[in-house]
VMD Tcl script that builds the backbone (N, CA, C; Angstrom):
set m [mol new atoms 165]
animate dup $m
set s [atomselect $m all]
$s set {name element resname resid chain x y z} {
  {N N MET 1 A -100.666 35.750 -8.131}
  {CA C MET 1 A -101.708 35.286 -7.359}
  {C C MET 1 A -102.079 33.872 -7.752}
  {N N ALA 2 A -102.158 32.930 -6.833}
  {CA C ALA 2 A -102.590 31.607 -7.139}
  {C C ALA 2 A -104.083 31.481 -7.035}
  {N N ILE 3 A -104.591 30.765 -7.993}
  {CA C ILE 3 A -106.004 30.557 -8.043}
  {C C ILE 3 A -106.206 28.965 -7.899}
  {N N GLU 4 A -107.085 28.691 -6.957}
  {CA C GLU 4 A -107.387 27.212 -6.778}
  {C C GLU 4 A -108.702 26.924 -7.478}
  {N N ILE 5 A -108.702 25.877 -8.289}
  {CA C ILE 5 A -109.766 25.370 -8.923}
  {C C ILE 5 A -110.323 24.190 -8.198}
  {N N ARG 6 A -111.564 24.406 -7.523}
  {CA C ARG 6 A -112.022 23.412 -6.628}
  {C C ARG 6 A -112.942 22.373 -7.349}
  {N N GLN 7 A -113.565 22.723 -8.371}
  {CA C GLN 7 A -114.602 21.828 -9.017}
  {C C GLN 7 A -114.632 22.060 -10.480}
  {N N LEU 8 A -114.668 21.022 -11.222}
  {CA C LEU 8 A -114.901 21.122 -12.648}
  {C C LEU 8 A -115.978 20.069 -12.958}
  {N N LEU 9 A -117.141 20.448 -13.430}
  {CA C LEU 9 A -118.144 19.551 -13.766}
  {C C LEU 9 A -118.307 19.614 -15.313}
  {N N VAL 10 A -118.134 18.366 -15.813}
  {CA C VAL 10 A -118.241 18.165 -17.303}
  {C C VAL 10 A -119.485 17.251 -17.518}
  {N N LYS 11 A -120.437 17.809 -18.274}
  {CA C LYS 11 A -121.607 17.080 -18.543}
  {C C LYS 11 A -121.521 16.609 -20.105}
  {N N THR 12 A -121.824 15.325 -20.358}
  {CA C THR 12 A -121.730 14.864 -21.694}
  {C C THR 12 A -122.735 13.745 -21.767}
  {N N ASN 13 A -123.056 13.424 -23.012}
  {CA C ASN 13 A -123.954 12.339 -23.347}
  {C C ASN 13 A -123.145 11.392 -24.370}
  {N N VAL 14 A -123.236 10.126 -24.120}
  {CA C VAL 14 A -122.525 9.188 -24.947}
  {C C VAL 14 A -123.598 8.511 -25.714}
  {N N VAL 15 A -123.385 8.619 -27.061}
  {CA C VAL 15 A -124.354 7.954 -28.025}
  {C C VAL 15 A -123.592 7.268 -29.053}
  {N N ASP 16 A -124.325 6.251 -29.718}
  {CA C ASP 16 A -123.785 5.624 -30.862}
  {C C ASP 16 A -123.695 6.571 -32.021}
  {N N GLY 17 A -122.761 6.271 -32.876}
  {CA C GLY 17 A -122.591 7.166 -34.051}
  {C C GLY 17 A -123.795 7.439 -34.859}
  {N N ASP 18 A -124.666 6.498 -34.858}
  {CA C ASP 18 A -125.980 6.560 -35.620}
  {C C ASP 18 A -127.035 7.507 -34.971}
  {N N GLU 19 A -126.783 7.776 -33.689}
  {CA C GLU 19 A -127.785 8.398 -32.873}
  {C C GLU 19 A -127.441 9.991 -32.706}
  {N N ARG 20 A -126.423 10.419 -33.396}
  {CA C ARG 20 A -126.104 11.789 -33.360}
  {C C ARG 20 A -127.164 12.734 -34.011}
  {N N GLN 21 A -127.234 13.972 -33.504}
  {CA C GLN 21 A -128.222 14.880 -34.220}
  {C C GLN 21 A -128.067 14.947 -35.647}
  {N N PRO 22 A -129.140 14.932 -36.396}
  {CA C PRO 22 A -129.033 14.979 -37.872}
  {C C PRO 22 A -128.347 16.235 -38.292}
  {N N GLY 23 A -127.472 16.149 -39.240}
  {CA C GLY 23 A -126.865 17.289 -39.801}
  {C C GLY 23 A -125.673 17.852 -38.975}
  {N N MET 24 A -125.334 17.168 -37.932}
  {CA C MET 24 A -124.245 17.641 -37.013}
  {C C MET 24 A -123.045 16.631 -37.218}
  {N N ASP 25 A -122.021 17.125 -37.736}
  {CA C ASP 25 A -120.805 16.271 -37.992}
  {C C ASP 25 A -119.960 16.262 -36.691}
  {N N PHE 26 A -118.860 15.421 -36.697}
  {CA C PHE 26 A -118.056 15.371 -35.496}
  {C C PHE 26 A -117.421 16.714 -35.159}
  {N N GLN 27 A -116.840 17.457 -36.092}
  {CA C GLN 27 A -116.262 18.692 -35.795}
  {C C GLN 27 A -117.243 19.773 -35.159}
  {N N GLU 28 A -118.531 19.786 -35.598}
  {CA C GLU 28 A -119.394 20.653 -35.050}
  {C C GLU 28 A -119.833 20.287 -33.568}
  {N N SER 29 A -119.940 18.924 -33.423}
  {CA C SER 29 A -120.162 18.415 -32.059}
  {C C SER 29 A -119.015 18.691 -31.166}
  {N N PHE 30 A -117.779 18.551 -31.592}
  {CA C PHE 30 A -116.550 18.770 -30.779}
  {C C PHE 30 A -116.539 20.321 -30.416}
  {N N ASP 31 A -116.819 21.141 -31.384}
  {CA C ASP 31 A -116.802 22.670 -31.189}
  {C C ASP 31 A -117.784 22.969 -30.145}
  {N N SER 32 A -118.981 22.418 -30.267}
  {CA C SER 32 A -120.105 22.738 -29.284}
  {C C SER 32 A -119.728 22.288 -27.838}
  {N N VAL 33 A -119.111 21.176 -27.654}
  {CA C VAL 33 A -118.740 20.735 -26.352}
  {C C VAL 33 A -117.580 21.541 -25.865}
  {N N ARG 34 A -116.607 21.891 -26.679}
  {CA C ARG 34 A -115.520 22.656 -26.355}
  {C C ARG 34 A -115.982 24.125 -25.809}
  {N N LYS 35 A -116.971 24.716 -26.501}
  {CA C LYS 35 A -117.458 25.995 -26.054}
  {C C LYS 35 A -118.163 25.921 -24.769}
  {N N GLU 36 A -118.889 24.828 -24.529}
  {CA C GLU 36 A -119.587 24.683 -23.330}
  {C C GLU 36 A -118.660 24.508 -22.153}
  {N N ILE 37 A -117.539 23.775 -22.292}
  {CA C ILE 37 A -116.638 23.600 -21.330}
  {C C ILE 37 A -115.848 24.902 -21.043}
  {N N LEU 38 A -115.454 25.633 -22.050}
  {CA C LEU 38 A -114.873 26.886 -21.816}
  {C C LEU 38 A -115.683 27.866 -21.090}
  {N N GLU 39 A -116.973 27.883 -21.386}
  {CA C GLU 39 A -117.916 28.748 -20.789}
  {C C GLU 39 A -118.042 28.555 -19.241}
  {N N GLU 40 A -118.176 27.189 -18.930}
  {CA C GLU 40 A -118.243 26.818 -17.522}
  {C C GLU 40 A -116.906 27.176 -16.801}
  {N N CYS 41 A -115.771 27.035 -17.422}
  {CA C CYS 41 A -114.510 27.373 -16.847}
  {C C CYS 41 A -114.430 28.927 -16.535}
  {N N ARG 42 A -114.889 29.686 -17.561}
  {CA C ARG 42 A -114.872 31.140 -17.387}
  {C C ARG 42 A -115.865 31.490 -16.151}
  {N N LYS 43 A -116.978 30.987 -16.084}
  {CA C LYS 43 A -117.887 31.238 -14.934}
  {C C LYS 43 A -117.236 30.898 -13.614}
  {N N MET 44 A -116.628 29.758 -13.581}
  {CA C MET 44 A -115.991 29.274 -12.368}
  {C C MET 44 A -114.804 30.276 -12.020}
  {N N MET 45 A -114.012 30.719 -12.904}
  {CA C MET 45 A -112.897 31.604 -12.693}
  {C C MET 45 A -113.391 32.954 -12.207}
  {N N PHE 46 A -114.433 33.431 -12.888}
  {CA C PHE 46 A -115.014 34.707 -12.338}
  {C C PHE 46 A -115.470 34.705 -10.942}
  {N N GLU 47 A -116.155 33.564 -10.662}
  {CA C GLU 47 A -116.604 33.310 -9.274}
  {C C GLU 47 A -115.427 33.257 -8.312}
  {N N ILE 48 A -114.462 32.516 -8.621}
  {CA C ILE 48 A -113.224 32.488 -7.729}
  {C C ILE 48 A -112.586 33.833 -7.553}
  {N N ILE 49 A -112.438 34.601 -8.669}
  {CA C ILE 49 A -111.826 35.916 -8.483}
  {C C ILE 49 A -112.762 36.890 -7.653}
  {N N ARG 50 A -114.114 36.780 -7.939}
  {CA C ARG 50 A -115.019 37.564 -7.056}
  {C C ARG 50 A -114.915 37.277 -5.663}
  {N N GLU 51 A -114.829 36.055 -5.336}
  {CA C GLU 51 A -114.741 35.642 -3.873}
  {C C GLU 51 A -113.402 36.128 -3.339}
  {N N GLU 52 A -112.377 35.981 -4.033}
  {CA C GLU 52 A -111.006 36.498 -3.554}
  {C C GLU 52 A -111.052 38.083 -3.251}
  {N N ARG 53 A -111.766 38.817 -4.132}
  {CA C ARG 53 A -111.861 40.280 -3.851}
  {C C ARG 53 A -112.608 40.577 -2.755}
  {N N GLU 54 A -113.626 39.788 -2.456}
  {CA C GLU 54 A -114.591 40.139 -1.240}
  {C C GLU 54 A -113.886 39.859 0.033}
  {N N ARG 55 A -112.759 39.213 0.066}
  {CA C ARG 55 A -112.039 38.828 1.269}
  {C C ARG 55 A -111.317 39.970 1.871}
}
mol reanalyze $m
mol bondsrecalc $m
mol representation Tube
mol addrep $m
């Protein structure tokens, strides 16, 4: 079964290195963004699969 991905929205904030949240290193920041992107992809995939089943 082919699944078409129609939209992927990536939200991010660009900040200078000094403006990062205190106590949050690069790896923690990267992991946080990665988890957010994966969660959005999961939601999108579940929605696409649900729409396909309704047809």
